N, C-alpha and C positions, 0 to 999 in steps of 0.2 A: 818695613820688615816683611819678607815673604813668608808664606805658610811653612816652607821647609826650614827657614831660619827660626821661626817660632817653635816648631816641633823640637828642633835641636836645643833651643834655649830652655824649653820645658824639661827636657831630659837631663840637661846639665844641672838645673835647679833641684831636681829630684835627688840626684847623686850628692850634691853639696849638702842637702838637708840631713844626710845620714853619714857624713864624713866623721870617722872616729876622732880625728885630730881636733875637730870643732865641738863635739858633743860629749866626750867622755868625762872630762874633769868634774862636773857637778855630781857625778854618780859614784865617786870614789868613797870608800868607807874610811873610818878613822884608823889611825895607825895602831897596831897591836902592841902588847907588851913584849912579845917575842919577835920572831923573824917574819918577814914577808916574802912569800914565794909566789912568783907570777908564772902561770902556765896558761896555755890556750891553743886553740886551733881554729882555722877557718881562713877565708879569703881576706878578712879584715884583721887577722891576728897581728900582723906586723905593725899596722897603723895603730891598732889599739895599744900594743906594747909601747910604741914610741910616745903615745899620748900619756900613758901611765908614767913613764920616765920623766916627761916634761912637767907633770903636775905633782908627783910624789915627793915629799920632803925628806924621807929617810932612805935607807939603803934597801935595794931590792935585788933579788936573785931570781933567775927563771929561764924558761925555755918555751917558745911558741913555735908552732909549725903552720906554714901557710903554703899556698899553691906556688908552683914555679913562676917566677917573674913578678910575684906579689910581695916580695920582701922589702924591708927598709932597714937602714943601719940603726942599731940601738947600742947604748953604752954598756949596760950590764945584763940585759935580757937577750939571750941567744935566740936568733931567728933561723929556723931551718926551713928550706923549701922542699916540697915533695909533690907527688903526682895527684891530680884530681881530674876527672871523677873516679877513675879506677886507681886504687891505692898501689904504692910501690914499696920497695924495701926501705927507702929513706924515711917514708912516713911511718913505717913499722918501727924502725929504730928510734925515731924521735918520740913516738908514743910510749915506747918502753922506758925511755929516759924520763919522760914526764911523769909516768907512774912511779918511778923510783924517787923522783924529787919530792913527792908529796907524802912519802911514807916516813914513819918514825918521828912525826911532828908532835907537839904538845898542844894543850888547850889554849896556851898563850900565843900560839902562832897563827898566822893568817895565810890562807891560800887564795890568791886573787886569780880567778879563772876567766879567761877572755874567750868567749865562744861566738862564732859567727857562721854563716852558711858555708858549707864546704868542709866543716869539721868532721863530718861522718867519714869521708874518704881519707882524710888526713890523719885521723887517729885510728891507726890500723893495727891493732893487736888481736890476732885470731884467738878464739876460745881454745881451751885445752883440747888437743887432738886434731885441731884444724891447722891448715897452712895458709900462707899468704895467697898461694895459687887458688885455694878454695874460695877465699874471699873475692879475689879478682874475678873468678868465673861467675860467681853469684852477682857481683856488681854489674858486670857487663850484661848479663841476662836481664836484670832488673831495669837497666837503662833503656833497653830495647823493647821492654814489655808493655810500656804505657802505664806502669804503676805510678801512683802519685807519691809525693815526698814522704807523707806519713807512713804509707805502706812500705816504701823502701827502707825507711829508717827503723821501722819495727823489726824488719829482718836483720838489718845491720846491728842493732842493739843486742839481739839474741845470739849473734855469732861473734861477739866482741868480748874482750877481757877488760875494756876500759870505758865503754859507752854505757848508756842506760843506767846512770847513777853509780857505776863502779869506781869512777875516779874519785868522787866525793867519799865513798865508803873507804877507799884506800887512805884518804887524808885524815880520817877520824883519829883523834878527837880535835884536830885543828878546826878553827872557824873557816868556812868556805864562803866567799862572796863571789857570785858569778855575774859578770857583766855581759849581757847578750845583745847582739844585733840580729834581729829576726829576719829570716828569709822564708818563713812559712805562713800560709794563711791561718789567721787566728792567733798567731804569735804564741803557740804552745811551747813552753820551755822544754818539755820532754821530747819534742821533735827537733828543735833547733840543734844542729850538729849531733843529733841522736842523743841529746841530753846526758852528757857524761857526769854532770853533778846533780841531776834531777831524778827523783823517784820515777820509776817507769810503770804506768798502769797497764801496759800491754803485756800479753803473755806469749809463751812459746807456741801455744795453739794458734794465736793470731798470726804469728810469723809463718807457721806451716800453711795457714789458710791463704796467705799471699802467693805462695808457690802454686797452690792448687788453682787459685782464681785466674792466674795468668798462664797456666800450663807450663811452668818452668820446672825443668827436671832438676832434682836435687842431687848433687854429688854424694856418693855413699857416706863420706865422712860428715858432711853437713846434715844428712838425714839422721844419722846416728846421734849427732850432737843435739839437734833440735828435739829428738825424742827422749833426751835425758834431762832430768830435773836440774842438772848442773848448769844448764844454759840459762836458767831463769835469772832475771835481773832484780835488783833491789826494788821493793814495792813501797808505796806510800805508807808511812808509819814506821819505816825502818829507823831504829834509834841512831844508826851511824850517819843519817842524813838530817838529824834534828837541828844541827847548828848551821845548816846551809841557808844562805840568803841569795835571792835572785833579783837582779835589777835589769830592767829593759832599757837600753840606750836608744836604739834606732829601730823603727818599724816600717813596714810598707806604707802605713797610713801617713807617717811623717813625709815620706817621699811624694805620695799622691797629693797631699795638701800643698806642698811646695810647687809642684807642677801646676796645680789649680790656680795659685796666686799669679803665676806668670800669664796664664791664659786669661784670667780676669782683667789683668792690667792691659792686655792687648785687645780687649773688647769682646772676648768670647765668654759665654756663660758656661762655667765648668759643671759637668755632671760626673761625679765620681761614682763608679759602679762597684768599687771595692776590690778585695782580693778574690781572684777567681781561679778555679781549677778546671780540669777537663782536657779532652783532646784539643790540641791547638786549632785544628780545622773546625771543630764544632764551636769553639769559642769565637772564632772568626765569623762564622755564620750568624751567630747571635749579635755580634757587634755590627755586622753589615745590615741586619734587619733594623736595628735601632737607628743607625745612621740614615737609612733610607726613609724611615718614618719621620725623622726630624726634617730631612730635606724636603719631603713631599707634603707633610701635613703639620709641621711645627709642633709635633708631639714627641716626647713629653715637654719639650721646650722649643722655642723658636730659634732658628739660626740667627747669628753665628753661635755655634755650640762646640765645646771641646769635651768629647767623651774620654774619660780617663779611668783606667783600670790597672790593677797590679796582680800579684799572685804568681803562680807557677803552673803553666800548662804542661801537658805531656805530648810526646810524639811517639806513635807506634810506627817504627821504621819498617817500611815496605820496599823502598827503592834503594839505590846505591849512590844517591846524590849527597851533597854537602849542605850543612845548615843546621842551626839550633832551633829551639822552639819558637823564637821570635821571628826568624825568617820564615818558618813554616806558617805561623799565624798570618804574617803580612801577605804571603803569596796566596794563601787561601782567601784572605780578605780581598785581594786584588781580583781573583777569579769571581768571587761572589758579587763584587760591586760592578764589575764589567766596564770599568772606565767611567764611572758616574762623575759627572762634572761637579766641581766645587768641593770634593771630598779628598782630603789628604790624611795620611796616617804615618805614624812611626811606632816602632816597638823595639825595645832593647833591654838587655840584662844590666842591672845596676853595677854588677861587678866588672863590666867592660868586656865580657867574653860570652858570646851567644853559643852555648853548647861547648864545642871544642875548637871553634874557629877563631880567627883573629879580629873579628868585629864584635861590637856590642849589640848591634841590631841593624836596622835599615829604615829607609824612608819610602813611602808609597805616594805617588802623585796620580792625578786623574789620567795622565797619558802614559802611565807605566806599561800597560798592555800594548799600546800602539808602538811605543819606542822599542819594546822587546820584539814585536813582530817585524819591525824594520831590520832587526838583527837576525831574523830567522828563528826566533825563540818563541815557543808556545808556553804560556803560563800554566795551562792545564797539564801539559806533558811534564813540565819540570816539577809541578806539585806532586804528580803521581810518582815521581822518582825521588821525592823528598829533597829537592835541590833548590831550596830557597836562596841559599848563598850564591849559587851559580846565576840565578835570575837577577838578583839585585847587584851583584858584582859586575855583571855585564852592562848594567845601566849606570854604573858609577854611583849608586845610591846606598852603599853601605855606610853605617855609622861606626867609625873607628876611634876609640878613646884610649886604648891600651888598658891595662889593669887599673881599676879605680881604688882598690884596697878597701872596699866596703861591699856590702851585699844585702839588699833587701828584696831580691828577686826582680821581677820584670816590671817595666812601665810601658803601658800601651796608651797611645793618644790618637784620637781621630778628630780632625777639625772638619766641621760641616759648615759651609758658608751658604749665604742666601743665594737662591737661584738667580 
């Protein structure tokens, strides 16, 4: 098995470890006396809904919203596809219908809420006085700013009529059980999908601070709304959230552990660095430094070693090229390693979509720079233009899986062989 084949096998194992169709059943609650309403949002929502239908012994009714091309056919749970990462009218309409479905229930009823990464953009009901255009404008600015996922979702919660615990508050007094697939470092339920069923410890002042930190201009309506107490979210201790139960199904750590098992079986010592955040280029520099230390000095472990990390990096967009954060990471790693012999790498998003492109990620080999140069391409120039997709596409080294219908964010693997 070649290094490239091993990298792709590790990535596939990571995705399989968090497949809703395989992991959801043991986490289902007991049947209620009353009705069961299934709602949800995220890139894994359709697969989660299908898994519920396969395992649930009684009748269910419901609606989930997922990203375009991430749907699956279900019997009684309606699946709506909408836009991500910038919300659209279909997402707004679906979110309003979800909010309506959970209202007017009794304490004997159960709301089963299926939340995964991507839910923030897909549950798009603007707060009073705001429009979908306002939310779209803010989302686009946040995505380009370099803000991390917790910061972005803090803003999203405070501009929403459904996120930040508001969905659970609307379902009161019904029992709410939330099944989550985490796409955030630390697996904070209040950040995953902007926590529609979880009390929100952040404040509107925190949201305002995000705009100031990244120099994002607030549209007038957004500024007025954030300066009004009406935008504040339900807080810990809110009695409407007292009957909410949260169960974590799949996490980034599950995916990292699965990739590590494949590496170990192939003779590599796995070193899991954990969930990481930060600018993709900076994270690449750190990974390159660790890889060189292993190759040159056998520290902190002797080669062959597989460096494995997850989490979600950010990209501050400066150029006009194509590519998500994984392509950006790999291209920066390529430049930093400078064609170092014996070092291979792959990075990809477990949802199968790196940013807004058609690839999950890409593969880096020791001769990537040389092969690119033969085609007249400069790795440094393309990195300056944020064109990681263009670089790896030209080399035929993209990883293309299509939508995986799960999402625990990114997997990065670097194989360091003996000199």
